[in-house]
C-alpha positions in Angstrom: -18.0 10.7 -19.4 -15.0 8.1 -19.3 -16.1 6.6 -16.0 -19.6 6.2 -17.3 -18.5 4.5 -20.4 -16.3 2.1 -18.5 -13.2 2.8 -20.7 -10.9 3.0 -17.7 -8.7 0.7 -15.8 -9.3 0.6 -12.0 -6.1 2.5 -11.5 -7.0 5.1 -14.1 -10.3 5.6 -12.6 -8.7 6.1 -9.1 -6.3 8.7 -10.5 -9.1 10.6 -12.1 -11.3 10.5 -8.9 -8.4 11.6 -6.7 -7.6 14.5 -9.0 -11.1 15.8 -9.1 -11.3 15.3 -5.2 -8.3 17.4 -5.0 -9.7 20.0 -7.2 -12.9 20.2 -5.0 -10.7 20.4 -2.0 -8.7 23.2 -3.4 -11.8 25.2 -4.5 -13.4 24.8 -1.1 -10.1 26.1 0.3 -10.2 29.2 -2.0 -14.0 29.8 -0.9 -12.7 29.6 2.9 -9.8 31.9 2.2 -12.1 34.5 0.7 -14.4 34.6 3.7 -11.4 34.8 6.0 -9.8 37.6 4.0 -13.2 39.5 4.2 -13.2 39.0 8.1 -9.7 39.9 8.2 -8.8 36.5 10.2 -5.1 36.5 9.3 -4.3 33.6 11.6 -6.7 31.2 9.9 -6.0 32.6 6.4 -2.4 31.7 6.9 -3.4 28.1 7.8 -5.7 27.8 4.9 -3.1 29.3 2.5 -0.7 26.6 3.5 -3.2 23.8 2.7 -4.2 25.6 -0.4 -0.6 25.7 -1.5 -0.3 21.9 -0.9 -3.4 21.2 -3.1 -2.1 23.5 -5.9 1.4 21.8 -5.9 -0.4 18.3 -5.9 -2.7 19.4 -8.8 -0.1 20.8 -10.9 2.6 18.2 -10.4 2.2 14.4 -10.4 -1.5 14.1 -10.3 -1.9 16.4 -13.4 0.7 14.4 -15.3 -1.3 11.1 -14.6 -4.7 12.7 -15.6 -3.1 14.3 -18.6 -1.6 10.9 -19.7 -4.8 9.1 -19.2 -6.9 11.7 -21.3 -4.2 11.6 -24.1 -4.3 7.8 -24.2 -8.1 7.7 -24.2 -8.2 10.5 -26.9 -10.5 12.6 -24.5 -8.9 16.0 -24.9 -11.2 18.6 -26.6 
């Protein structure tokens, strides 16, 4: 909604897009992990786990803080 309304600066828009792109990547990684787990592919599951851990760390750290600050400034929290 904020992107559609044009209420964001260029840097704010980039931060939101980066955050949601990371969310999509993390979700995709979870889907892949589920399939690997079901197929008992431990080697590849370990690799995907490492990537998922990095996504989770990014999402819960600096990216979350940036997006949270943007939403607070724009008064967009529900």
